C-alpha positions as CSV (number, residue, x, y, z in Angstrom):
1,X,203.9,57.8,205.7
2,X,204.4,54.0,204.9
3,X,203.8,51.8,202.0
4,X,200.8,49.6,201.8
5,X,201.5,46.7,199.3
6,X,197.6,45.4,199.7
7,X,196.4,49.0,198.7
8,X,199.4,49.8,196.5
9,X,199.6,53.3,198.0
10,X,201.3,55.0,201.0
11,X,199.4,55.6,204.3
12,X,199.7,57.5,207.5
13,X,201.0,55.1,210.3
14,X,200.6,55.9,213.8
15,X,198.1,57.9,215.9
16,X,196.8,61.3,215.9
17,X,196.6,62.5,219.3
18,X,195.9,66.1,220.7
19,X,198.2,67.4,223.0
20,X,196.0,67.8,225.7
21,X,195.2,64.0,225.3
22,X,199.0,63.4,225.5
23,X,199.3,65.5,228.9
24,X,196.4,63.6,230.4
25,X,197.7,60.2,230.1
26,X,201.0,61.3,230.9
27,X,200.0,62.6,234.4
28,X,197.6,59.6,234.6
29,X,200.9,57.2,234.8
30,X,202.6,59.7,237.0
31,X,199.7,59.5,239.3
32,X,199.9,55.6,239.5
33,X,203.8,55.3,239.7
34,X,203.6,54.1,242.9
35,X,201.3,51.7,242.9
36,X,203.3,50.1,240.0
37,X,205.9,50.4,241.7
38,X,204.7,48.3,244.5
39,X,203.2,46.0,242.1
40,X,206.6,45.5,240.8
41,X,208.2,44.8,244.4
42,X,205.4,42.1,245.1
43,X,206.1,40.9,242.0
44,X,209.8,40.6,242.7
45,X,209.4,38.9,245.5
46,X,207.2,36.5,244.4
47,X,209.7,35.1,242.0
48,X,212.6,32.2,243.4
49,X,215.9,33.9,244.6
50,X,218.9,32.2,243.7
51,X,219.2,30.1,246.9
52,X,215.7,28.7,246.8
53,X,216.2,27.6,243.1
54,X,219.7,25.6,244.2
55,X,217.7,24.0,247.2
56,X,215.1,22.9,244.6
57,X,217.6,21.3,242.5
58,X,219.2,19.5,245.1
59,X,216.1,18.3,246.4
60,X,215.3,16.7,242.6
61,X,218.6,15.2,242.5
62,X,218.6,13.6,245.7
63,X,215.2,12.2,244.6
64,X,216.2,11.2,240.3
65,X,220.0,10.4,240.9
66,X,220.5,8.9,244.1
67,X,219.0,5.6,246.2
68,X,217.7,8.6,249.3
69,X,214.0,7.2,248.4
70,X,215.1,3.6,248.6
71,X,217.4,4.6,252.1
72,X,213.9,5.9,253.2
73,X,211.6,2.9,252.3
74,X,214.3,0.3,254.2
75,X,213.9,2.5,257.6
76,X,216.8,5.6,257.4
77,X,216.4,8.4,259.4
78,X,215.9,11.1,256.8
79,X,218.8,13.1,258.1
80,X,221.0,9.9,257.8
81,X,219.6,8.9,254.4
82,X,220.1,12.5,253.2
83,X,223.9,12.6,254.4
84,X,224.6,9.3,252.9
85,X,223.9,10.6,249.7
86,X,225.0,14.0,250.3
87,X,228.3,13.0,248.2
88,X,226.3,11.6,244.8
89,X,224.3,15.0,245.1
90,X,227.7,17.2,245.0
91,X,228.7,15.1,242.3
92,X,226.2,15.6,240.1
93,X,225.7,19.4,240.8
94,X,229.4,19.7,239.8
95,X,228.7,17.7,236.8
96,X,225.6,20.1,235.6
97,X,227.5,22.9,236.6
98,X,230.6,21.9,234.2
99,X,232.8,21.4,237.0
100,X,235.0,18.1,237.0
């Protein structure tokens, strides 16, 4: 029972459910536990793992915090341009991680 300010009276809270209905719901829940577990595993696989996030941050830094795109535009090979900006990328990563 809970006091209702709007109605200025005590009112019953929650649901009144028969025991059979509760048991049926529990059985249905247990019956699809494998389906829910597989769904949970699929959803977990869709999420980025730690290495994927780190690589995405490196790409962002490379393109926004260095002259990487300018080097590519001036004719540098992709791997040479990456090598050229690698030190800057590492410094920015360290700063963002709070390292000196």
